[in-house]
C-alpha positions in Angstrom: -190.4 -29.2 -118.2 -186.7 -29.0 -117.4 -184.6 -32.1 -117.7 -183.4 -33.6 -114.5 -179.6 -33.7 -114.3 -178.2 -37.2 -114.2 -177.8 -38.5 -110.7 -174.2 -38.7 -109.5 -172.4 -42.0 -109.2 -172.4 -43.4 -105.7 -168.7 -42.5 -105.2 -169.4 -38.9 -106.3 -172.5 -38.3 -104.1 -170.8 -36.9 -101.0 -168.2 -34.9 -102.9 -170.9 -33.3 -104.9 -172.7 -32.4 -101.7 -169.6 -31.0 -100.2 -169.1 -28.8 -103.3 -172.6 -27.5 -103.0 -173.7 -28.7 -106.5 -176.2 -31.4 -105.6 -179.9 -31.3 -106.4 -181.9 -30.4 -103.2 -183.6 -33.8 -103.2 -180.2 -35.6 -103.2 -178.9 -33.1 -100.7 -181.9 -34.1 -98.4 -180.8 -37.7 -98.8 -177.2 -37.0 -97.8 -178.2 -34.9 -94.9 -180.7 -37.5 -93.6 -178.1 -40.3 -93.9 -175.5 -38.1 -92.1 -178.1 -37.7 -89.3 -178.3 -41.5 -89.0 -174.6 -42.4 -89.4 -171.6 -40.7 -87.8 -169.2 -42.1 -90.5 -171.2 -40.3 -93.2 -171.3 -37.1 -91.2 -167.5 -37.3 -90.8 -167.0 -38.1 -94.5 -169.0 -35.0 -95.4 -166.9 -32.9 -93.0 -163.7 -34.1 -94.6 -165.0 -33.5 -98.1 -166.0 -30.0 -97.2 -162.5 -29.4 -95.7 -160.7 -30.8 -98.8 -162.8 -28.7 -101.1 -162.0 -25.6 -99.1 -165.7 -24.6 -98.9 -167.1 -23.3 -95.7 -170.8 -23.7 -96.2 -173.1 -21.8 -93.9 -175.4 -24.0 -91.8 -178.9 -23.7 -93.2 -181.7 -22.8 -90.8 -184.2 -25.5 -90.3 -187.0 -25.4 -92.9 -190.0 -23.7 -91.5 -193.0 -26.0 -91.4 -195.9 -24.6 -93.5 -198.5 -22.9 -91.4 -201.3 -25.3 -90.6 -199.5 -28.4 -91.8 -200.5 -30.5 -88.8 -204.1 -29.3 -89.0 -204.3 -30.2 -92.7 -203.0 -33.7 -91.9 -205.7 -34.3 -89.4 -208.3 -32.6 -91.6 -208.2 -35.7 -93.8 -210.2 -37.5 -91.2 -213.9 -37.4 -92.3 -215.9 -35.6 -89.6 -219.1 -37.2 -90.8 -217.9 -40.8 -90.4 -219.3 -43.0 -87.6 -217.7 -42.6 -84.2 -215.9 -46.0 -84.4 -214.6 -45.1 -87.9 -213.5 -41.7 -86.7 -211.6 -43.2 -83.7 -209.9 -45.7 -86.0 -208.9 -43.0 -88.4 -207.7 -40.8 -85.6 -205.6 -43.6 -84.2 -204.1 -44.4 -87.6 -203.4 -40.7 -88.2 -201.8 -40.4 -84.8 -199.5 -43.4 -85.4 -198.6 -42.0 -88.9 -197.8 -38.7 -87.3 -195.7 -40.3 -84.6 -193.6 -42.1 -87.2 -193.0 -38.8 -89.0 -192.1 -37.0 -85.8 -189.5 -39.7 -85.1 -187.7 -39.1 -88.4 -184.4 -37.3 -88.2 -184.0 -33.7 -89.3 -184.1 -32.3 -91.9 -186.4 -35.1 -93.3 -188.9 -34.6 -90.5 -190.0 -31.0 -91.5 -190.2 -31.9 -95.2 -192.3 -35.0 -94.4 -194.6 -33.1 -92.0 -195.3 -30.4 -94.7 -196.0 -33.2 -97.3 -198.3 -35.0 -94.9 -200.3 -31.8 -94.4 -200.4 -30.9 -98.0 -201.1 -34.1 -99.9 -200.9 -37.0 -97.4 -199.9 -40.6 -97.7 -201.1 -42.4 -100.8 -201.8 -46.1 -101.0 -199.7 -47.9 -103.6 -200.7 -51.5 -102.7 -201.9 -53.2 -99.5 -199.4 -52.4 -96.8 -197.4 -50.0 -99.0 -197.8 -46.2 -98.8 -195.8 -43.3 -100.3 -195.5 -39.7 -99.4 -194.4 -37.3 -102.2 -191.9 -34.8 -100.9 -191.4 -31.3 -102.2 -187.7 -30.2 -101.9 -187.8 -27.6 -104.6 -185.4 -29.7 -106.7 -185.8 -31.4 -110.1 -185.1 -35.0 -108.8 -188.2 -36.9 -107.5 -188.2 -37.7 -103.8 -190.7 -39.9 -101.9 -191.0 -41.4 -98.5 -192.2 -45.0 -98.5 -193.7 -46.9 -95.6 -193.6 -50.7 -96.2 -195.5 -52.8 -93.7 -193.8 -55.7 -92.0 -193.1 -58.5 -94.5 -194.7 -56.6 -97.3 -193.2 -56.8 -100.8 -192.9 -53.8 -103.1 -194.1 -54.7 -106.6 -191.2 -55.8 -108.8 -189.9 -52.9 -110.8 -187.0 -51.3 -112.6 -186.2 -47.6 -113.2 -186.0 -45.1 -116.0 -182.9 -43.6 -114.4 -181.0 -43.9 -111.2 -182.6 -44.4 -107.8 -181.1 -44.0 -104.4 -183.0 -45.6 -101.5 -182.0 -44.7 -97.9 -183.4 -46.8 -95.1 -184.5 -44.5 -92.3 -186.2 -47.0 -90.0 -186.6 -50.8 -90.1 -185.1 -52.6 -93.0 -185.7 -54.5 -96.3 -184.1 -57.2 -98.4 -183.9 -57.5 -102.2 -182.0 -59.7 -104.6 -178.8 -57.7 -104.0 -178.7 -57.7 -100.2 -180.2 -56.6 -96.9 -180.4 -52.9 -95.8 -181.0 -51.4 -92.4 -181.1 -47.9 -91.0 -178.6 -45.6 -92.6 -177.9 -48.0 -95.5 -178.2 -46.7 -99.1 -179.3 -48.9 -102.0 -178.4 -47.6 -105.4 -180.1 -48.9 -108.6 -179.9 -48.0 -112.2 -182.1 -48.5 -115.3 -180.5 -52.0 -115.8 -181.5 -53.2 -112.3 -184.8 -54.9 -111.5 -185.7 -55.7 -107.9 -188.4 -56.3 -105.4 -187.7 -55.0 -101.9 -189.3 -56.9 -99.0 -189.6 -55.3 -95.6 -188.3 -57.1 -92.6 -190.8 -59.0 -90.5 -190.1 -57.3 -87.2 -191.5 -53.9 -88.1 -192.4 -51.4 -90.8 -189.6 -50.1 -93.1 -189.5 -46.3 -93.7 -187.3 -45.5 -96.7 -186.5 -42.3 -98.6 -186.2 -42.7 -102.3 -184.7 -40.1 -104.6 -184.5 -40.7 -108.4 -183.9 -38.9 -111.7 -186.5 -41.0 -113.6 -189.8 -42.8 -112.9 -190.5 -46.4 -111.8 -191.3 -49.1 -114.3 -193.3 -51.9 -112.8 -193.2 -55.4 -114.2 -195.9 -58.2 -114.1 -199.5 -57.3 -113.4 -198.6 -53.9 -111.9 -196.7 -53.1 -115.1 -199.7 -54.0 -117.2 -201.9 -51.6 -115.2 -199.2 -48.9 -115.4 -199.1 -49.2 -119.2 -202.9 -49.3 -119.5 -203.1 -46.1 -117.5 -200.4 -44.5 -119.6 -197.9 -44.3 -116.7 
């Protein structure tokens, strides 16, 4: 397995994007943040002008054929009617949240929902593994209102972009368009705001290392 290139420092992220030398997962992060914040979009435009590069606008990624059908196929057709209705409602709400995401994140998330679907990490916490074609790991997290992410550190660098809602950890509070950057020396426990679910895009060049009970389970399972 190829080694993931070390994530750029925060101050280098946008210049690396403008120069066209950013891993696709980090490029997705920058493009999504630019869709949420005009100042980031303007900063990228300035960086591209300074670098003298005129990058062709990429065509929107085509959604995999049958992605939506595969997302709904996860509903068990043999379940009781009440259970099917509940599952259909939950699937519809999850799909609505994905459709509300800014481009280009929306298409990537729709494909992922159709291919692998959301995975439960803990009560109120789900993650969706994204496939950007890059080496860095990228995931979309849905943190329920007031839910805490298990306390953890990182094997490398992690960039977390709040797409909707917000969260607070020991270093501050983050809302839509804000980017939290953590390294292997940081340990934190994000807690979603009480007024709604937090949707966050996390991109990292190393895995998560849980502490406490979750860390014990992770070590027992060899993770």
